[in-house]
N, C-alpha and C positions, 0 to 999 in steps of 0.2 A: 504494500500499499504506500508506502514512504516514496517509493521510485515514482509511483504515479503522481504523488504530490510534488515531487521535485520538477517533473516534467510540466505540471500545472504552473507552479512557480515560474519557471523560465517562460512559459507562453503569457503569462500575465505580466511580467515586469520586462521583458524584453522585446522592444517594438520590431527587433529584427527577426524574431522567431516565427514562421509563418505555419509550421506544420509541425506535429507531433514528431514524424519521422526525422524531419531537419534538425529538430532538437537532439534527438536520440544519437544521430550521427555525427552532429557538428558541436555541440556545446561541451567545452572543456570542463567547466562547473560541474556539469552533471556526470561527466565521466570521473572527475575528481572524487565525487561523492560515492559513485558506484565502487571505485577503488577502496575507499575508506570503509564502506560498510564491509567489504571482504576483510582488509586488514583488522578492523575492529573486531570483527568475529573470531578471528585467530588470536588475537591479542587477549581477548576475556577468556578465552580457552587454554591461557597459558602457553600457548605457540607463540611466544613473543619475538622471537628471532624471524620466523616465517611471516608474522605480520608486519615487522619491520621491513623485510624485503618486498612484501607485496606494496607498502607504503611507497617505498623508494621506486617502484617501477610505476606507480601512479604519478609521482612527482615527475618522473622523466618524461612520460607521454602528455602530462598536462602543464607542466610547469608550477603546479599547486601543491605544496606540502602539507598534509594533514596528518599529524601522528596518530598512530592506531589507538592511542589510549584517550584522544579527545571525544568528546560526547557531541554529536551532532542531531539536532532536532529535526522534525519534519518541514518540508516545505521551504527549506533552506536555498537561497539562490546566489552562486558566486557568478558575478558578470565579469566576462573576459577571464579574469583569475590570475592571470600571469604574475608570479611574485607572492601570492598570498601564502601566508605561513601561520599554521593553527597548532599551538603547543599542545603537549601531552595532557594537561589538566584542564585544559580550556573546555568550557562548556557555551554551545551555541544554541539559542532557543529556538523554536518554532517559527517559520516565516521570516527569518533574518534575512538580510541582504549584504553581501561583502562585495566590495569592488575591487579592481586589480591593485596588487600592492599592499593590501592590507595585513598586518601582523597583529596576531593575539599571542603575545610573548609574555616572558618572564623578565624580571629585573636583575637577576643574579643567579647564584648556584644552590638557592634554597631548595630544601626537600619539600615534599606534601604538595598541596594547593598553591600553585605558584603562577598560574596563568588565569586570564579573566573568564568572566561568566556574563554572557549576554542574555537578557530575557527574551521574550517574544516580540517580534515585528521590529527588530533593531536594524538601523542601516548604518553600516560604516562606510565613509567614503574613501576615494582613491588615495592611497598612500598612507593612511592614517595608521597609527600604532595605538594599541591598547595593551598596556603592560602592567603586570602584577596581579595578584589575588584581589581584583576589584570587580564590581558589580556594575553594568549598565542595564539599567532599569527598562521595563516594557516599553515599547514605543519611541525609544530615544534614537536620535540621529546624532551621529559623530561626523564632524566636517573632514573634507579632503585635507591630507597633510597634519592632521592634528595629532598631538601626542597626549594620550589620555592615562594619567596615573593616579586619579582619584575616583571614587564611586560617582556615577552620573544618576541622577534621580530619573525615575520614570517620565516619559513624555517630554524630555528635555533635549534641547539641542546644544551640543558643545563644541566649541572650535578653539583652535589655538596652540601654542606650545609654550608651557603646558596648557591643556584644554581647559576653558572655562564655560560655565554654562550661560548662554545668551539668550535664550528664548524658551518658553513653555508652552506647550500644547494642550488644551483642554480636551480629553479624550471624548467627551460627550458632545460638545458642540463643534469641535474641530478648529476652533479658534486659537490663535497663536498670539501669545504676549511676550514681548521683548523684555528681559529681565536685565540685559547689560547692553550698553551701546558698543558697536564694533569700532576699533581704532581706525582712524582715516588717515593714512600717512601723508596723502596730498594736503589734507587740511591742516595737519601738524607742522608741515614744511612750509605752506603759506603763512601760518600764523607766526612761525619762527623768523621768516624773511621779513614780515610785517614789524616785528618787534625790534629786530636788527636795524631797519631803515629807521625807526623812530629814535633809536640810540645814536645812530650817527647824525641824524638831523639835529639832536639835541647838541652834539658836539661841536657841530659846525655853527650853530648860533652862539655857543659860548665863545667860539673863535673869533667871530665877528664882533662880540661885545669887547673882546680884549683888545682889537685892533682900533675899534672906533676913537677911543682917547688919544692916541697916538697920531691920528691923521692930521 
């Protein structure tokens, strides 16, 4: 049943997917999840070396590395997927979407639960890194290129390095409320230039006053 749900997820979330057959034959994310189901089945039956070998085959053919110890929910969609890395103790909830270059990794060599947990319907943008034993709540969104080092509450959008919550979405109404204004580098640069111009104009006025008595 999960394989059908993964096909459904691709059809619903990938505008380029036209038919089930095309998805089955050409979707690397779907292929990676199929390899993972096999490697995970072996891993949980203590055939760990064989499970790792199967996982490596999957990485070779898809460019997506999912440790056989990771827990992947139903309806997960990995779009494009090249460079995606999912660590051993990571948990990915149902209906999550991961884009290329996403890392669900650890922060050191600690033992035990050391990789993140994603709730249901989480979207992680291109090149984002979610690191450590943290939780990303249901319905949250992680912006492209972000580095998440702390828990993200449910239905929250987090962006930046390190990631900060910038918006919250009401799951009942669907309305989004901004909780933090994003930095605007262009505006900051203009304000800095304006301040510098004011400082230079003040110095020019001071110089003019000093020269007037001697004229």
